[in-house]
N, CA, C and O atoms as a GROMACS GRO file, in nm:
protein
  300
    1MET      N    1  -1.735   1.472  -0.948
    1MET     CA    2  -1.758   1.413  -1.128
    1MET      C    3  -1.814   1.513  -1.211
    1MET      O    4  -1.888   1.600  -1.163
    2THR      N    5  -1.776   1.507  -1.371
    2THR     CA    6  -1.810   1.541  -1.429
    2THR      C    7  -1.836   1.499  -1.581
    2THR      O    8  -1.749   1.458  -1.657
    3ALA      N    9  -1.948   1.512  -1.608
    3ALA     CA   10  -1.982   1.475  -1.756
    3ALA      C   11  -1.992   1.580  -1.862
    3ALA      O   12  -2.058   1.683  -1.846
    4ARG      N   13  -1.915   1.548  -1.987
    4ARG     CA   14  -1.911   1.638  -2.064
    4ARG      C   15  -2.011   1.655  -2.155
    4ARG      O   16  -2.054   1.541  -2.174
    5LEU      N   17  -2.072   1.731  -2.223
    5LEU     CA   18  -2.155   1.703  -2.363
    5LEU      C   19  -2.114   1.838  -2.405
    5LEU      O   20  -2.075   1.940  -2.349
    6SER      N   21  -2.146   1.785  -2.563
    6SER     CA   22  -2.110   1.875  -2.690
    6SER      C   23  -2.200   1.990  -2.687
    6SER      O   24  -2.293   1.999  -2.608
    7THR      N   25  -2.179   2.052  -2.749
    7THR     CA   26  -2.325   2.206  -2.734
    7THR      C   27  -2.429   2.101  -2.781
    7THR      O   28  -2.529   2.081  -2.711
    8GLU      N   29  -2.402   2.014  -2.931
    8GLU     CA   30  -2.561   1.930  -2.931
    8GLU      C   31  -2.589   1.844  -2.866
    8GLU      O   32  -2.712   1.838  -2.861
    9GLU      N   33  -2.552   1.782  -2.819
    9GLU     CA   34  -2.565   1.670  -2.713
    9GLU      C   35  -2.675   1.759  -2.599
    9GLU      O   36  -2.782   1.720  -2.552
   10TYR      N   37  -2.598   1.895  -2.575
   10TYR     CA   38  -2.661   1.934  -2.477
   10TYR      C   39  -2.825   2.007  -2.514
   10TYR      O   40  -2.916   2.029  -2.434
   11ARG      N   41  -2.820   2.038  -2.687
   11ARG     CA   42  -2.921   2.126  -2.663
   11ARG      C   43  -3.079   2.028  -2.756
   11ARG      O   44  -3.193   2.048  -2.797
   12GLY      N   45  -2.971   1.918  -2.744
   12GLY     CA   46  -3.082   1.827  -2.826
   12GLY      C   47  -3.159   1.714  -2.741
   12GLY      O   48  -3.267   1.659  -2.767
   13SER      N   49  -3.058   1.691  -2.614
   13SER     CA   50  -3.134   1.642  -2.494
   13SER      C   51  -3.125   1.660  -2.350
   13SER      O   52  -3.148   1.571  -2.268
   14MET      N   53  -3.088   1.787  -2.320
   14MET     CA   54  -3.055   1.808  -2.207
   14MET      C   55  -3.126   1.983  -2.173
   14MET      O   56  -3.106   2.039  -2.065
   15ALA      N   57  -3.200   2.039  -2.273
   15ALA     CA   58  -3.207   2.187  -2.275
   15ALA      C   59  -3.377   2.207  -2.207
   15ALA      O   60  -3.426   2.306  -2.153
   16ALA      N   61  -3.435   2.084  -2.232
   16ALA     CA   62  -3.612   2.125  -2.202
   16ALA      C   63  -3.597   2.080  -2.021
   16ALA      O   64  -3.528   1.998  -1.962
   17PRO      N   65  -3.674   2.155  -1.989
   17PRO     CA   66  -3.722   2.133  -1.854
   17PRO      C   67  -3.716   2.047  -1.855
   17PRO      O   68  -3.697   1.987  -1.960
   18GLY      N   69  -3.734   1.959  -1.691
   18GLY     CA   70  -3.785   1.798  -1.702
   18GLY      C   71  -3.724   1.691  -1.780
   18GLY      O   72  -3.785   1.584  -1.782
   19VAL      N   73  -3.631   1.699  -1.836
   19VAL     CA   74  -3.554   1.566  -1.921
   19VAL      C   75  -3.508   1.501  -1.820
   19VAL      O   76  -3.459   1.565  -1.728
   20GLU      N   77  -3.514   1.357  -1.814
   20GLU     CA   78  -3.455   1.270  -1.702
   20GLU      C   79  -3.349   1.181  -1.797
   20GLU      O   80  -3.376   1.128  -1.905
   21VAL      N   81  -3.220   1.181  -1.724
   21VAL     CA   82  -3.107   1.102  -1.763
   21VAL      C   83  -3.136   1.007  -1.677
   21VAL      O   84  -3.229   1.000  -1.598
   22SER      N   85  -2.992   0.885  -1.712
   22SER     CA   86  -2.987   0.750  -1.673
   22SER      C   87  -2.823   0.750  -1.670
   22SER      O   88  -2.732   0.748  -1.753
   23ILE      N   89  -2.836   0.752  -1.526
   23ILE     CA   90  -2.671   0.732  -1.463
   23ILE      C   91  -2.640   0.554  -1.441
   23ILE      O   92  -2.696   0.465  -1.377
   24SER      N   93  -2.537   0.558  -1.519
   24SER     CA   94  -2.488   0.443  -1.453
   24SER      C   95  -2.336   0.416  -1.421
   24SER      O   96  -2.230   0.424  -1.483
   25VAL      N   97  -2.381   0.378  -1.282
   25VAL     CA   98  -2.189   0.384  -1.237
   25VAL      C   99  -2.130   0.277  -1.281
   25VAL      O  100  -2.010   0.305  -1.285
   26GLU      N  101  -2.146   0.176  -1.314
   26GLU     CA  102  -2.101   0.075  -1.308
   26GLU      C  103  -2.007   0.074  -1.476
   26GLU      O  104  -1.896   0.028  -1.502
   27ASP      N  105  -2.107   0.145  -1.565
   27ASP     CA  106  -2.049   0.139  -1.672
   27ASP      C  107  -1.986   0.295  -1.676
   27ASP      O  108  -1.881   0.311  -1.738
   28GLN      N  109  -2.026   0.368  -1.634
   28GLN     CA  110  -1.931   0.549  -1.613
   28GLN      C  111  -2.036   0.576  -1.733
   28GLN      O  112  -1.970   0.572  -1.837
   29THR      N  113  -2.157   0.598  -1.760
   29THR     CA  114  -2.192   0.591  -1.888
   29THR      C  115  -2.314   0.733  -1.777
   29THR      O  116  -2.320   0.734  -1.654
   30LEU      N  117  -2.377   0.813  -1.856
   30LEU     CA  118  -2.444   0.951  -1.893
   30LEU      C  119  -2.583   0.898  -1.978
   30LEU      O  120  -2.580   0.974  -2.075
   31ALA      N  121  -2.674   0.833  -1.992
   31ALA     CA  122  -2.794   0.742  -2.077
   31ALA      C  123  -2.872   0.915  -2.104
   31ALA      O  124  -2.915   0.982  -2.010
   32LEU      N  125  -2.875   0.954  -2.230
   32LEU     CA  126  -2.963   1.073  -2.260
   32LEU      C  127  -3.065   1.064  -2.349
   32LEU      O  128  -3.052   1.011  -2.460
   33PRO      N  129  -3.166   1.111  -2.310
   33PRO     CA  130  -3.308   1.059  -2.358
   33PRO      C  131  -3.331   1.021  -2.485
   33PRO      O  132  -3.420   0.951  -2.534
   34ASP      N  133  -3.207   1.093  -2.547
   34ASP     CA  134  -3.239   1.006  -2.764
   34ASP      C  135  -3.151   0.879  -2.760
   34ASP      O  136  -3.160   0.808  -2.860
   35GLY      N  137  -3.061   0.834  -2.656
   35GLY     CA  138  -3.001   0.717  -2.658
   35GLY      C  139  -2.836   0.723  -2.627
   35GLY      O  140  -2.756   0.642  -2.580
   36THR      N  141  -2.827   0.858  -2.678
   36THR     CA  142  -2.691   0.868  -2.694
   36THR      C  143  -2.625   0.828  -2.519
   36THR      O  144  -2.698   0.843  -2.422
   37LYS      N  145  -2.498   0.784  -2.508
   37LYS     CA  146  -2.452   0.776  -2.386
   37LYS      C  147  -2.322   0.840  -2.377
   37LYS      O  148  -2.245   0.820  -2.471
   38VAL      N  149  -2.269   0.939  -2.248
   38VAL     CA  150  -2.168   1.005  -2.265
   38VAL      C  151  -2.065   0.917  -2.158
   38VAL      O  152  -2.147   0.920  -2.067
   39LYS      N  153  -1.980   0.862  -2.114
   39LYS     CA  154  -1.883   0.860  -2.060
   39LYS      C  155  -1.847   0.939  -1.982
   39LYS      O  156  -1.839   1.056  -2.019
   40PHE      N  157  -1.802   0.896  -1.817
   40PHE     CA  158  -1.762   1.050  -1.718
   40PHE      C  159  -1.671   0.912  -1.670
   40PHE      O  160  -1.686   0.791  -1.687
   41PRO      N  161  -1.536   1.026  -1.578
   41PRO     CA  162  -1.482   1.004  -1.506
   41PRO      C  163  -1.500   0.928  -1.377
   41PRO      O  164  -1.600   0.987  -1.335
   42ILE      N  165  -1.478   0.856  -1.305
   42ILE     CA  166  -1.495   0.862  -1.163
   42ILE      C  167  -1.409   0.782  -1.093
   42ILE      O  168  -1.378   0.674  -1.144
   43ASP      N  169  -1.353   0.823  -0.958
   43ASP     CA  170  -1.257   0.746  -0.876
   43ASP      C  171  -1.271   0.631  -0.825
   43ASP      O  172  -1.345   0.618  -0.727
   44PRO      N  173  -1.212   0.536  -0.874
   44PRO     CA  174  -1.184   0.388  -0.846
   44PRO      C  175  -1.268   0.375  -0.671
   44PRO      O  176  -1.369   0.306  -0.662
   45PHE      N  177  -1.228   0.426  -0.583
   45PHE     CA  178  -1.254   0.397  -0.476
   45PHE      C  179  -1.353   0.445  -0.440
   45PHE      O  180  -1.385   0.402  -0.329
   46ALA      N  181  -1.468   0.566  -0.507
   46ALA     CA  182  -1.547   0.623  -0.483
   46ALA      C  183  -1.654   0.544  -0.593
   46ALA      O  184  -1.771   0.546  -0.554
   47ARG      N  185  -1.627   0.466  -0.745
   47ARG     CA  186  -1.728   0.334  -0.791
   47ARG      C  187  -1.743   0.249  -0.665
   47ARG      O  188  -1.836   0.253  -0.585
   48TYR      N  189  -1.601   0.148  -0.660
   48TYR     CA  190  -1.654   0.063  -0.551
   48TYR      C  191  -1.709   0.076  -0.422
   48TYR      O  192  -1.764  -0.021  -0.369
   49CYS      N  193  -1.698   0.212  -0.350
   49CYS     CA  194  -1.834   0.228  -0.290
   49CYS      C  195  -1.950   0.215  -0.284
   49CYS      O  196  -2.026   0.141  -0.221
   50LEU      N  197  -1.964   0.332  -0.390
   50LEU     CA  198  -2.145   0.351  -0.446
   50LEU      C  199  -2.155   0.211  -0.508
   50LEU      O  200  -2.251   0.147  -0.465
   51LEU      N  201  -2.081   0.150  -0.596
   51LEU     CA  202  -2.157   0.017  -0.611
   51LEU      C  203  -2.195  -0.120  -0.497
   51LEU      O  204  -2.302  -0.182  -0.506
   52ASN      N  205  -2.104  -0.149  -0.407
   52ASN     CA  206  -2.113  -0.185  -0.332
   52ASN      C  207  -2.192  -0.142  -0.181
   52ASN      O  208  -2.216  -0.228  -0.096
   53GLY      N  209  -2.224  -0.013  -0.164
   53GLY     CA  210  -2.314   0.019  -0.073
   53GLY      C  211  -2.270   0.038   0.024
   53GLY      O  212  -2.333   0.005   0.125
   54VAL      N  213  -2.125   0.111   0.037
   54VAL     CA  214  -2.027   0.160   0.160
   54VAL      C  215  -1.964   0.266   0.162
   54VAL      O  216  -1.954   0.333   0.060
   55ASP      N  217  -1.913   0.301   0.270
   55ASP     CA  218  -1.910   0.466   0.286
   55ASP      C  219  -1.742   0.397   0.307
   55ASP      O  220  -1.714   0.277   0.303
   56GLU      N  221  -1.633   0.527   0.334
   56GLU     CA  222  -1.530   0.475   0.379
   56GLU      C  223  -1.488   0.395   0.479
   56GLU      O  224  -1.413   0.298   0.472
   57LEU      N  225  -1.577   0.472   0.630
   57LEU     CA  226  -1.590   0.392   0.723
   57LEU      C  227  -1.620   0.210   0.740
   57LEU      O  228  -1.578   0.118   0.810
   58GLU      N  229  -1.722   0.230   0.626
   58GLU     CA  230  -1.738   0.023   0.639
   58GLU      C  231  -1.664  -0.005   0.579
   58GLU      O  232  -1.638  -0.122   0.606
   59PHE      N  233  -1.553   0.058   0.443
   59PHE     CA  234  -1.455  -0.035   0.366
   59PHE      C  235  -1.387  -0.047   0.484
   59PHE      O  236  -1.424  -0.150   0.539
   60LEU      N  237  -1.285   0.027   0.564
   60LEU     CA  238  -1.218  -0.020   0.607
   60LEU      C  239  -1.246  -0.127   0.736
   60LEU      O  240  -1.176  -0.225   0.758
   61LEU      N  241  -1.371  -0.083   0.822
   61LEU     CA  242  -1.365  -0.223   0.896
   61LEU      C  243  -1.422  -0.384   0.815
   61LEU      O  244  -1.409  -0.495   0.867
   62SER      N  245  -1.467  -0.365   0.718
   62SER     CA  246  -1.442  -0.475   0.599
   62SER      C  247  -1.315  -0.535   0.627
   62SER      O  248  -1.301  -0.640   0.690
   63GLN      N  249  -1.200  -0.452   0.567
   63GLN     CA  250  -1.064  -0.477   0.630
   63GLN      C  251  -0.970  -0.508   0.769
   63GLN      O  252  -0.847  -0.516   0.773
   64GLU      N  253  -1.071  -0.524   0.886
   64GLU     CA  254  -1.020  -0.621   0.977
   64GLU      C  255  -0.970  -0.700   1.002
   64GLU      O  256  -0.880  -0.692   1.086
   65ALA      N  257  -0.998  -0.798   0.951
   65ALA     CA  258  -0.884  -0.912   0.960
   65ALA      C  259  -0.786  -0.895   0.846
   65ALA      O  260  -0.715  -0.994   0.864
   66ALA      N  261  -0.753  -0.855   0.778
   66ALA     CA  262  -0.648  -0.802   0.700
   66ALA      C  263  -0.545  -0.712   0.790
   66ALA      O  264  -0.423  -0.728   0.794
   67ILE      N  265  -0.619  -0.616   0.861
   67ILE     CA  266  -0.538  -0.473   0.895
   67ILE      C  267  -0.518  -0.539   1.034
   67ILE      O  268  -0.441  -0.460   1.090
   68ALA      N  269  -0.560  -0.692   1.167
   68ALA     CA  270  -0.504  -0.766   1.197
   68ALA      C  271  -0.369  -0.870   1.198
   68ALA      O  272  -0.281  -0.906   1.277
   69ALA      N  273  -0.411  -0.896   1.049
   69ALA     CA  274  -0.286  -1.013   1.067
   69ALA      C  275  -0.152  -0.948   1.005
   69ALA      O  276  -0.036  -0.989   1.009
   70PHE      N  277  -0.223  -0.802   0.932
   70PHE     CA  278  -0.062  -0.697   0.898
   70PHE      C  279   0.017  -0.701   1.030
   70PHE      O  280   0.121  -0.766   1.039
   71GLU      N  281  -0.060  -0.592   1.187
   71GLU     CA  282  -0.055  -0.578   1.258
   71GLU      C  283   0.059  -0.710   1.339
   71GLU      O  284   0.164  -0.680   1.396
   72VAL      N  285   0.015  -0.833   1.326
   72VAL     CA  286   0.080  -0.948   1.387
   72VAL      C  287   0.202  -0.968   1.337
   72VAL      O  288   0.298  -0.998   1.408
   73LYS      N  289   0.208  -0.952   1.210
   73LYS     CA  290   0.356  -0.980   1.120
   73LYS      C  291   0.423  -0.884   1.150
   73LYS      O  292   0.545  -0.897   1.164
   74ARG      N  293   0.340  -0.720   1.176
   74ARG     CA  294   0.477  -0.611   1.187
   74ARG      C  295   0.496  -0.637   1.326
   74ARG      O  296   0.592  -0.570   1.364
   75GLY      N  297   0.435  -0.720   1.442
   75GLY     CA  298   0.538  -0.713   1.570
   75GLY      C  299   0.482  -0.611   1.643
   75GLY      O  300   0.533  -0.576   1.749
   0.00000   0.00000   0.00000
């Protein structure tokens, strides 16, 4: 993931040591100390996993019933 800041955004908000920013995976934004919000891209599956507190294996295990139903239909 990469959030791109303009030179002015970086100089105005990020250049000082110890600067704190807020990251919202849900909104896909990086909130700078001056209130500026910068959008960033995130893979939809990675976003889902982060928001739901699961990793790839836990996601697959949660789909066990659907996988079993598919296997039954497939024969």
